A tleap script that builds the chain and sets N, CA, C and O, in Angstrom:
source leaprc.protein.ff14SB
mol = sequence {
  NMET THR THR SER SER ILE LEU GLY GLN PHE
  ASP LEU CYS ALA ASP LYS THR GLN PHE PRO
  ASP LEU ASP ASN GLY TYR TYR TYR PRO VAL
  ASP VAL ARG ILE ARG LEU PHE GLY ASP ALA
  THR ARG TRP ALA MET VAL ALA GLU LEU LEU
  GLY TYR GLY PRO ARG ALA GLY ASN LEU VAL
  ASP PHE MET TYR CYS PHE GLY ASN CYS LEU
  THR ARG GLY GLU PRO GLY PHE GLY GLY SER
  LEU ASP ARG VAL ASP ASN MET ALA GLU ILE
  ASP PRO ASP GLY ALA GLU VAL TYR ALA GLY
  GLY VAL ARG TRP SER SER ALA GLY PRO CHIE
}
set mol.1.N position { 75.568 -17.162 28.492 }
set mol.1.CA position { 74.240 -16.788 28.926 }
set mol.1.C position { 74.074 -15.289 28.690 }
set mol.1.O position { 74.816 -14.477 29.242 }
set mol.2.N position { 73.083 -14.934 27.859 }
set mol.2.CA position { 72.797 -13.524 27.587 }
set mol.2.C position { 71.315 -13.262 27.799 }
set mol.2.O position { 70.494 -14.178 27.788 }
set mol.3.N position { 71.001 -12.012 27.990 }
set mol.3.CA position { 69.604 -11.633 28.141 }
set mol.3.C position { 68.803 -12.016 26.905 }
set mol.3.O position { 67.674 -12.492 27.025 }
set mol.4.N position { 69.368 -11.817 25.725 }
set mol.4.CA position { 68.640 -12.142 24.495 }
set mol.4.C position { 68.417 -13.649 24.354 }
set mol.4.O position { 67.398 -14.055 23.794 }
set mol.5.N position { 69.332 -14.492 24.839 }
set mol.5.CA position { 69.107 -15.942 24.752 }
set mol.5.C position { 67.998 -16.375 25.710 }
set mol.5.O position { 67.209 -17.260 25.382 }
set mol.6.N position { 67.933 -15.763 26.880 }
set mol.6.CA position { 66.868 -16.076 27.833 }
set mol.6.C position { 65.521 -15.629 27.277 }
set mol.6.O position { 64.563 -16.403 27.256 }
set mol.7.N position { 65.451 -14.379 26.828 }
set mol.7.CA position { 64.196 -13.877 26.261 }
set mol.7.C position { 63.813 -14.639 24.999 }
set mol.7.O position { 62.627 -14.828 24.729 }
set mol.8.N position { 64.804 -15.079 24.222 }
set mol.8.CA position { 64.537 -15.881 23.034 }
set mol.8.C position { 63.856 -17.200 23.391 }
set mol.8.O position { 62.935 -17.631 22.697 }
set mol.9.N position { 64.306 -17.842 24.473 }
set mol.9.CA position { 63.663 -19.083 24.908 }
set mol.9.C position { 62.226 -18.811 25.352 }
set mol.9.O position { 61.320 -19.579 25.027 }
set mol.10.N position { 62.016 -17.725 26.090 }
set mol.10.CA position { 60.653 -17.363 26.507 }
set mol.10.C position { 59.766 -17.109 25.292 }
set mol.10.O position { 58.636 -17.596 25.237 }
set mol.11.N position { 60.269 -16.353 24.322 }
set mol.11.CA position { 59.489 -16.046 23.114 }
set mol.11.C position { 59.147 -17.308 22.332 }
set mol.11.O position { 58.017 -17.469 21.870 }
set mol.12.N position { 60.113 -18.197 22.186 }
set mol.12.CA position { 59.874 -19.448 21.463 }
set mol.12.C position { 58.802 -20.280 22.153 }
set mol.12.O position { 57.927 -20.835 21.489 }
set mol.13.N position { 58.862 -20.370 23.475 }
set mol.13.CA position { 57.855 -21.124 24.226 }
set mol.13.C position { 56.490 -20.444 24.146 }
set mol.13.O position { 55.467 -21.123 24.048 }
set mol.14.N position { 56.464 -19.131 24.187 }
set mol.14.CA position { 55.187 -18.410 24.067 }
set mol.14.C position { 54.568 -18.639 22.697 }
set mol.14.O position { 53.352 -18.797 22.592 }
set mol.15.N position { 55.384 -18.660 21.640 }
set mol.15.CA position { 54.872 -18.923 20.291 }
set mol.15.C position { 54.257 -20.308 20.188 }
set mol.15.O position { 53.324 -20.517 19.413 }
set mol.16.N position { 54.775 -21.265 20.969 }
set mol.16.CA position { 54.264 -22.644 20.945 }
set mol.16.C position { 53.227 -22.875 22.049 }
set mol.16.O position { 52.893 -24.021 22.348 }
set mol.17.N position { 52.715 -21.794 22.658 }
set mol.17.CA position { 51.782 -21.839 23.796 }
set mol.17.C position { 52.308 -22.720 24.929 }
set mol.17.O position { 51.550 -23.470 25.544 }
set mol.18.N position { 53.603 -22.624 25.198 }
set mol.18.CA position { 54.246 -23.375 26.269 }
set mol.18.C position { 54.751 -22.444 27.368 }
set mol.18.O position { 55.676 -22.788 28.104 }
set mol.19.N position { 54.134 -21.255 27.478 }
set mol.19.CA position { 54.542 -20.273 28.473 }
set mol.19.C position { 53.387 -20.090 29.454 }
set mol.19.O position { 52.230 -20.197 29.046 }
set mol.20.N position { 53.655 -19.817 30.729 }
set mol.20.CA position { 52.580 -19.672 31.714 }
set mol.20.C position { 51.546 -18.638 31.282 }
set mol.20.O position { 51.883 -17.516 30.904 }
set mol.21.N position { 50.288 -19.039 31.348 }
set mol.21.CA position { 49.174 -18.166 30.982 }
set mol.21.C position { 48.374 -17.865 32.244 }
set mol.21.O position { 47.624 -18.715 32.724 }
set mol.22.N position { 48.532 -16.661 32.779 }
set mol.22.CA position { 47.838 -16.290 34.005 }
set mol.22.C position { 46.367 -15.970 33.763 }
set mol.22.O position { 45.613 -15.752 34.712 }
set mol.23.N position { 45.958 -15.942 32.503 }
set mol.23.CA position { 44.567 -15.639 32.156 }
set mol.23.C position { 43.915 -16.865 31.506 }
set mol.23.O position { 43.094 -16.729 30.599 }
set mol.24.N position { 44.284 -18.046 31.970 }
set mol.24.CA position { 43.761 -19.296 31.431 }
set mol.24.C position { 42.307 -19.467 31.873 }
set mol.24.O position { 42.007 -19.397 33.065 }
set mol.25.N position { 41.414 -19.688 30.923 }
set mol.25.CA position { 39.996 -19.817 31.230 }
set mol.25.C position { 39.587 -21.173 31.761 }
set mol.25.O position { 38.420 -21.368 32.101 }
set mol.26.N position { 40.515 -22.123 31.842 }
set mol.26.CA position { 40.181 -23.480 32.270 }
set mol.26.C position { 40.417 -23.732 33.755 }
set mol.26.O position { 40.174 -24.839 34.236 }
set mol.27.N position { 40.880 -22.739 34.475 }
set mol.27.CA position { 41.038 -22.909 35.914 }
set mol.27.C position { 40.934 -21.554 36.598 }
set mol.27.O position { 41.094 -20.510 35.966 }
set mol.28.N position { 40.663 -21.587 37.897 }
set mol.28.CA position { 40.564 -20.387 38.704 }
set mol.28.C position { 41.852 -20.258 39.510 }
set mol.28.O position { 42.120 -21.099 40.368 }
set mol.29.N position { 42.660 -19.216 39.254 }
set mol.29.CA position { 43.967 -19.086 39.912 }
set mol.29.C position { 43.850 -18.997 41.430 }
set mol.29.O position { 42.951 -18.348 41.963 }
set mol.30.N position { 44.772 -19.660 42.106 }
set mol.30.CA position { 44.864 -19.624 43.557 }
set mol.30.C position { 46.196 -19.008 43.971 }
set mol.30.O position { 46.234 -18.139 44.842 }
set mol.31.N position { 47.297 -19.454 43.348 }
set mol.31.CA position { 48.625 -18.991 43.733 }
set mol.31.C position { 49.579 -19.145 42.551 }
set mol.31.O position { 49.382 -20.011 41.699 }
set mol.32.N position { 50.598 -18.317 42.501 }
set mol.32.CA position { 51.652 -18.407 41.491 }
set mol.32.C position { 52.984 -18.257 42.209 }
set mol.32.O position { 53.161 -17.369 43.042 }
set mol.33.N position { 53.921 -19.144 41.870 }
set mol.33.CA position { 55.263 -19.055 42.442 }
set mol.33.C position { 56.283 -19.161 41.326 }
set mol.33.O position { 56.104 -19.924 40.376 }
set mol.34.N position { 57.347 -18.396 41.445 }
set mol.34.CA position { 58.441 -18.461 40.475 }
set mol.34.C position { 59.731 -18.683 41.249 }
set mol.34.O position { 60.043 -17.959 42.194 }
set mol.35.N position { 60.471 -19.703 40.826 }
set mol.35.CA position { 61.769 -20.001 41.425 }
set mol.35.C position { 62.837 -19.752 40.371 }
set mol.35.O position { 62.710 -20.197 39.230 }
set mol.36.N position { 63.892 -19.039 40.758 }
set mol.36.CA position { 64.953 -18.659 39.828 }
set mol.36.C position { 66.307 -19.138 40.349 }
set mol.36.O position { 66.561 -19.145 41.553 }
set mol.37.N position { 67.167 -19.536 39.414 }
set mol.37.CA position { 68.532 -19.917 39.730 }
set mol.37.C position { 69.432 -19.359 38.640 }
set mol.37.O position { 69.057 -19.329 37.468 }
set mol.38.N position { 70.604 -18.926 39.026 }
set mol.38.CA position { 71.559 -18.476 38.024 }
set mol.38.C position { 72.960 -18.361 38.593 }
set mol.38.O position { 73.147 -18.014 39.759 }
set mol.39.N position { 73.939 -18.658 37.754 }
set mol.39.CA position { 75.329 -18.383 38.081 }
set mol.39.C position { 75.979 -17.827 36.816 }
set mol.39.O position { 75.272 -17.328 35.940 }
set mol.40.N position { 77.270 -17.897 36.700 }
set mol.40.CA position { 77.962 -17.286 35.568 }
set mol.40.C position { 77.606 -17.922 34.226 }
set mol.40.O position { 77.664 -17.249 33.197 }
set mol.41.N position { 77.239 -19.199 34.214 }
set mol.41.CA position { 76.984 -19.879 32.933 }
set mol.41.C position { 75.620 -20.560 32.837 }
set mol.41.O position { 75.181 -20.901 31.739 }
set mol.42.N position { 74.953 -20.761 33.954 }
set mol.42.CA position { 73.687 -21.503 33.946 }
set mol.42.C position { 72.558 -20.653 34.504 }
set mol.42.O position { 72.769 -19.770 35.335 }
set mol.43.N position { 71.336 -20.947 34.020 }
set mol.43.CA position { 70.163 -20.299 34.577 }
set mol.43.C position { 68.977 -21.266 34.474 }
set mol.43.O position { 68.929 -22.120 33.589 }
set mol.44.N position { 68.039 -21.113 35.385 }
set mol.44.CA position { 66.822 -21.925 35.368 }
set mol.44.C position { 65.700 -21.141 36.027 }
set mol.44.O position { 65.925 -20.344 36.938 }
set mol.45.N position { 64.492 -21.381 35.549 }
set mol.45.CA position { 63.298 -20.773 36.125 }
set mol.45.C position { 62.190 -21.813 36.119 }
set mol.45.O position { 61.971 -22.491 35.116 }
set mol.46.N position { 61.495 -21.936 37.240 }
set mol.46.CA position { 60.317 -22.783 37.325 }
set mol.46.C position { 59.154 -21.891 37.746 }
set mol.46.O position { 59.211 -21.226 38.780 }
set mol.47.N position { 58.101 -21.887 36.935 }
set mol.47.CA position { 56.878 -21.153 37.262 }
set mol.47.C position { 55.821 -22.186 37.619 }
set mol.47.O position { 55.569 -23.121 36.859 }
set mol.48.N position { 55.209 -22.009 38.776 }
set mol.48.CA position { 54.210 -22.940 39.287 }
set mol.48.C position { 52.896 -22.184 39.420 }
set mol.48.O position { 52.792 -21.242 40.206 }
set mol.49.N position { 51.892 -22.600 38.650 }
set mol.49.CA position { 50.578 -21.982 38.696 }
set mol.49.C position { 49.617 -22.952 39.356 }
set mol.49.O position { 49.379 -24.042 38.836 }
set mol.50.N position { 49.066 -22.567 40.493 }
set mol.50.CA position { 48.115 -23.401 41.209 }
set mol.50.C position { 46.733 -22.813 41.010 }
set mol.50.O position { 46.527 -21.613 41.190 }
set mol.51.N position { 45.786 -23.663 40.638 }
set mol.51.CA position { 44.425 -23.187 40.449 }
set mol.51.C position { 43.424 -24.308 40.583 }
set mol.51.O position { 43.775 -25.487 40.538 }
set mol.52.N position { 42.157 -23.921 40.751 }
set mol.52.CA position { 41.097 -24.919 40.804 }
set mol.52.C position { 40.627 -25.177 39.384 }
set mol.52.O position { 40.228 -24.250 38.679 }
set mol.53.N position { 40.673 -26.429 38.964 }
set mol.53.CA position { 40.217 -26.827 37.636 }
set mol.53.C position { 38.861 -27.487 37.726 }
set mol.53.O position { 38.777 -28.630 38.176 }
set mol.54.N position { 37.779 -26.809 37.313 }
set mol.54.CA position { 36.453 -27.407 37.425 }
set mol.54.C position { 36.305 -28.697 36.627 }
set mol.54.O position { 35.579 -29.597 37.050 }
set mol.55.N position { 36.968 -28.806 35.499 }
set mol.55.CA position { 36.893 -30.047 34.720 }
set mol.55.C position { 37.581 -31.187 35.455 }
set mol.55.O position { 37.111 -32.324 35.418 }
set mol.56.N position { 38.679 -30.894 36.113 }
set mol.56.CA position { 39.396 -31.916 36.873 }
set mol.56.C position { 38.755 -32.130 38.238 }
set mol.56.O position { 38.941 -33.175 38.861 }
set mol.57.N position { 37.997 -31.131 38.704 }
set mol.57.CA position { 37.404 -31.216 40.028 }
set mol.57.C position { 38.452 -31.277 41.118 }
set mol.57.O position { 38.295 -32.008 42.096 }
set mol.58.N position { 39.531 -30.506 40.954 }
set mol.58.CA position { 40.646 -30.595 41.886 }
set mol.58.C position { 41.491 -29.329 41.807 }
set mol.58.O position { 41.391 -28.558 40.852 }
set mol.59.N position { 42.320 -29.127 42.822 }
set mol.59.CA position { 43.367 -28.118 42.730 }
set mol.59.C position { 44.469 -28.702 41.868 }
set mol.59.O position { 44.953 -29.803 42.130 }
set mol.60.N position { 44.866 -27.967 40.843 }
set mol.60.CA position { 45.851 -28.478 39.892 }
set mol.60.C position { 47.052 -27.539 39.878 }
set mol.60.O position { 46.910 -26.317 39.817 }
set mol.61.N position { 48.229 -28.136 39.935 }
set mol.61.CA position { 49.495 -27.424 39.891 }
set mol.61.C position { 50.066 -27.566 38.474 }
set mol.61.O position { 50.387 -28.674 38.045 }
set mol.62.N position { 50.192 -26.455 37.753 }
set mol.62.CA position { 50.773 -26.464 36.408 }
set mol.62.C position { 52.213 -25.974 36.516 }
set mol.62.O position { 52.462 -24.888 37.038 }
set mol.63.N position { 53.156 -26.768 36.026 }
set mol.63.CA position { 54.576 -26.451 36.140 }
set mol.63.C position { 55.156 -26.091 34.771 }
set mol.63.O position { 54.906 -26.779 33.781 }
set mol.64.N position { 55.928 -25.014 34.727 }
set mol.64.CA position { 56.629 -24.581 33.517 }
set mol.64.C position { 58.104 -24.446 33.868 }
set mol.64.O position { 58.447 -23.763 34.833 }
set mol.65.N position { 58.981 -25.084 33.100 }
set mol.65.CA position { 60.415 -25.088 33.373 }
set mol.65.C position { 61.175 -24.466 32.201 }
set mol.65.O position { 60.878 -24.740 31.038 }
set mol.66.N position { 62.148 -23.637 32.520 }
set mol.66.CA position { 62.961 -22.974 31.506 }
set mol.66.C position { 64.408 -22.982 31.960 }
set mol.66.O position { 64.682 -23.118 33.153 }
set mol.67.N position { 65.326 -22.841 31.037 }
set mol.67.CA position { 66.724 -22.705 31.401 }
set mol.67.C position { 67.657 -23.372 30.410 }
set mol.67.O position { 67.227 -24.042 29.471 }
set mol.68.N position { 68.952 -23.172 30.643 }
set mol.68.CA position { 69.963 -23.795 29.787 }
set mol.68.C position { 70.638 -24.970 30.497 }
set mol.68.O position { 71.647 -25.486 30.016 }
set mol.69.N position { 70.092 -25.393 31.632 }
set mol.69.CA position { 70.693 -26.504 32.370 }
set mol.69.C position { 69.648 -27.536 32.795 }
set mol.69.O position { 69.834 -28.242 33.786 }
set mol.70.N position { 68.545 -27.620 32.039 }
set mol.70.CA position { 67.518 -28.604 32.368 }
set mol.70.C position { 68.074 -30.004 32.162 }
set mol.70.O position { 68.745 -30.267 31.164 }
set mol.71.N position { 67.801 -30.897 33.093 }
set mol.71.CA position { 68.340 -32.257 33.005 }
set mol.71.C position { 67.423 -33.205 32.238 }
set mol.71.O position { 67.851 -34.285 31.831 }
set mol.72.N position { 66.153 -32.805 32.036 }
set mol.72.CA position { 65.254 -33.616 31.212 }
set mol.72.C position { 64.128 -32.735 30.692 }
set mol.72.O position { 63.785 -31.715 31.289 }
set mol.73.N position { 63.563 -33.152 29.569 }
set mol.73.CA position { 62.468 -32.404 28.973 }
set mol.73.C position { 62.928 -31.161 28.237 }
set mol.73.O position { 64.092 -30.763 28.291 }
set mol.74.N position { 61.976 -30.573 27.553 }
set mol.74.CA position { 62.218 -29.340 26.809 }
set mol.74.C position { 61.693 -28.150 27.604 }
set mol.74.O position { 60.816 -28.323 28.450 }
set mol.75.N position { 62.202 -26.960 27.358 }
set mol.75.CA position { 61.671 -25.780 28.037 }
set mol.75.C position { 60.190 -25.597 27.713 }
set mol.75.O position { 59.739 -25.886 26.604 }
set mol.76.N position { 59.454 -25.117 28.692 }
set mol.76.CA position { 58.029 -24.856 28.532 }
set mol.76.C position { 57.214 -25.641 29.534 }
set mol.76.O position { 57.662 -25.894 30.652 }
set mol.77.N position { 56.012 -26.026 29.131 }
set mol.77.CA position { 55.100 -26.741 30.018 }
set mol.77.C position { 55.717 -28.057 30.457 }
set mol.77.O position { 56.124 -28.868 29.625 }
set mol.78.N position { 55.784 -28.267 31.760 }
set mol.78.CA position { 56.426 -29.459 32.290 }
set mol.78.C position { 55.474 -30.492 32.849 }
set mol.78.O position { 55.902 -31.582 33.228 }
set mol.79.N position { 54.181 -30.171 32.909 }
set mol.79.CA position { 53.209 -31.130 33.415 }
set mol.79.C position { 52.329 -30.520 34.480 }
set mol.79.O position { 52.483 -29.356 34.850 }
set mol.80.N position { 51.400 -31.331 34.969 }
set mol.80.CA position { 50.488 -30.873 36.003 }
set mol.80.C position { 50.306 -31.967 37.047 }
set mol.80.O position { 50.488 -33.153 36.771 }
set mol.81.N position { 49.945 -31.540 38.245 }
set mol.81.CA position { 49.724 -32.453 39.365 }
set mol.81.C position { 48.428 -32.087 40.057 }
set mol.81.O position { 48.179 -30.911 40.324 }
set mol.82.N position { 47.586 -33.090 40.356 }
set mol.82.CA position { 46.427 -32.853 41.212 }
set mol.82.C position { 46.938 -32.746 42.640 }
set mol.82.O position { 47.743 -33.568 43.076 }
set mol.83.N position { 46.474 -31.736 43.370 }
set mol.83.CA position { 47.005 -31.484 44.704 }
set mol.83.C position { 46.168 -32.076 45.835 }
set mol.83.O position { 46.669 -32.199 46.953 }
set mol.84.N position { 44.913 -32.447 45.588 }
set mol.84.CA position { 44.072 -33.009 46.640 }
set mol.84.C position { 43.853 -34.484 46.335 }
set mol.84.O position { 43.172 -34.832 45.370 }
set mol.85.N position { 44.435 -35.349 47.163 }
set mol.85.CA position { 44.352 -36.790 46.929 }
set mol.85.C position { 42.984 -37.375 47.260 }
set mol.85.O position { 42.595 -38.388 46.678 }
set mol.86.N position { 42.254 -36.766 48.171 }
set mol.86.CA position { 40.982 -37.329 48.607 }
set mol.86.C position { 39.785 -36.472 48.187 }
set mol.86.O position { 38.846 -36.300 48.965 }
set mol.87.N position { 39.810 -35.934 46.963 }
set mol.87.CA position { 38.734 -35.068 46.500 }
set mol.87.C position { 37.393 -35.797 46.522 }
set mol.87.O position { 36.374 -35.172 46.817 }
set mol.88.N position { 37.355 -37.096 46.220 }
set mol.88.CA position { 36.103 -37.860 46.226 }
set mol.88.C position { 35.501 -37.912 47.635 }
set mol.88.O position { 34.278 -37.940 47.774 }
set mol.89.N position { 36.326 -37.926 48.672 }
set mol.89.CA position { 35.822 -37.913 50.042 }
set mol.89.C position { 35.290 -36.542 50.423 }
set mol.89.O position { 34.300 -36.425 51.145 }
set mol.90.N position { 35.952 -35.513 49.934 }
set mol.90.CA position { 35.552 -34.146 50.253 }
set mol.90.C position { 34.246 -33.793 49.549 }
set mol.90.O position { 33.363 -33.182 50.150 }
set mol.91.N position { 34.118 -34.174 48.273 }
set mol.91.CA position { 32.937 -33.866 47.470 }
set mol.91.C position { 32.490 -35.145 46.762 }
set mol.91.O position { 32.803 -35.334 45.587 }
set mol.92.N position { 31.759 -36.028 47.457 }
set mol.92.CA position { 31.409 -37.332 46.883 }
set mol.92.C position { 30.519 -37.248 45.649 }
set mol.92.O position { 30.489 -38.190 44.857 }
set mol.93.N position { 29.794 -36.150 45.462 }
set mol.93.CA position { 28.919 -36.009 44.296 }
set mol.93.C position { 29.662 -35.465 43.084 }
set mol.93.O position { 29.058 -35.290 42.026 }
set mol.94.N position { 30.932 -35.198 43.209 }
set mol.94.CA position { 31.713 -34.633 42.108 }
set mol.94.C position { 31.745 -33.125 42.197 }
set mol.94.O position { 30.957 -32.510 42.915 }
set mol.95.N position { 32.652 -32.550 41.470 }
set mol.95.CA position { 32.801 -31.095 41.471 }
set mol.95.C position { 31.570 -30.447 40.880 }
set mol.95.O position { 31.033 -30.914 39.875 }
set mol.96.N position { 31.125 -29.374 41.502 }
set mol.96.CA position { 29.973 -28.652 40.981 }
set mol.96.C position { 30.433 -27.344 40.358 }
set mol.96.O position { 31.303 -26.658 40.896 }
set mol.97.N position { 29.850 -27.010 39.238 }
set mol.97.CA position { 30.173 -25.793 38.519 }
set mol.97.C position { 28.870 -25.088 38.212 }
set mol.97.O position { 27.907 -25.728 37.791 }
set mol.98.N position { 28.821 -23.783 38.414 }
set mol.98.CA position { 27.647 -22.999 38.078 }
set mol.98.C position { 27.898 -22.271 36.778 }
set mol.98.O position { 28.860 -21.512 36.663 }
set mol.99.N position { 27.037 -22.496 35.795 }
set mol.99.CA position { 27.178 -21.846 34.494 }
set mol.99.C position { 25.797 -21.492 33.970 }
set mol.99.O position { 24.928 -22.358 33.875 }
set mol.100.N position { 25.589 -20.235 33.632 }
set mol.100.CA position { 24.307 -19.810 33.078 }
set mol.100.C position { 23.139 -20.046 34.010 }
set mol.100.O position { 22.027 -20.307 33.550 }
set mol.101.N position { 23.366 -19.962 35.307 }
set mol.101.CA position { 22.301 -20.148 36.290 }
set mol.101.C position { 21.971 -21.614 36.530 }
set mol.101.O position { 21.063 -21.911 37.307 }
set mol.102.N position { 22.674 -22.531 35.895 }
set mol.102.CA position { 22.416 -23.966 36.085 }
set mol.102.C position { 23.586 -24.572 36.844 }
set mol.102.O position { 24.746 -24.304 36.533 }
set mol.103.N position { 23.274 -25.387 37.839 }
set mol.103.CA position { 24.321 -26.058 38.594 }
set mol.103.C position { 24.651 -27.374 37.897 }
set mol.103.O position { 23.762 -28.190 37.653 }
set mol.104.N position { 25.928 -27.581 37.577 }
set mol.104.CA position { 26.394 -28.791 36.927 }
set mol.104.C position { 27.271 -29.561 37.875 }
set mol.104.O position { 28.023 -28.970 38.650 }
set mol.105.N position { 27.184 -30.867 37.824 }
set mol.105.CA position { 28.112 -31.725 38.552 }
set mol.105.C position { 28.475 -32.877 37.648 }
set mol.105.O position { 28.078 -32.896 36.483 }
set mol.106.N position { 29.220 -33.837 38.159 }
set mol.106.CA position { 29.599 -34.991 37.342 }
set mol.106.C position { 28.363 -35.800 36.929 }
set mol.106.O position { 28.425 -36.590 35.986 }
set mol.107.N position { 27.246 -35.605 37.632 }
set mol.107.CA position { 26.005 -36.315 37.302 }
set mol.107.C position { 25.178 -35.568 36.251 }
set mol.107.O position { 24.180 -36.104 35.769 }
set mol.108.N position { 25.568 -34.356 35.891 }
set mol.108.CA position { 24.840 -33.574 34.889 }
set mol.108.C position { 24.214 -32.323 35.500 }
set mol.108.O position { 24.526 -31.962 36.635 }
set mol.109.N position { 23.304 -31.641 34.724 }
set mol.109.CA position { 22.696 -30.395 35.219 }
set mol.109.C position { 21.669 -30.662 36.314 }
set mol.109.O position { 21.023 -31.710 36.329 }
set mol.110.N position { 21.523 -29.700 37.237 }
set mol.110.CA position { 20.528 -29.778 38.321 }
set mol.110.C position { 19.624 -28.565 38.236 }
set mol.110.O position { 18.711 -28.418 39.049 }
savepdb mol mol.pdb
quit
């Protein structure tokens, strides 16, 4: 395990757009967490980006996993999870988004 091998994995994932993007235009950031593990031979990092996704109409957790000891998958984007199970109960008309002075919902412009 060397610094250059770790940074090399980050660079490779960034080149493939598989690295956390804190300036993503598709969601509004709420929280970011990074978990790190390392010993003499192994290292791992999980970056968790939580944000509101207007297209999904939900709080979405984006997970990015890196390391030399991953048990499944490739380094980079690991998937996403909707965090609110009852969004339809909270907002029965669908998520509303304001764009260009027009209010949009799942039913269309208002």
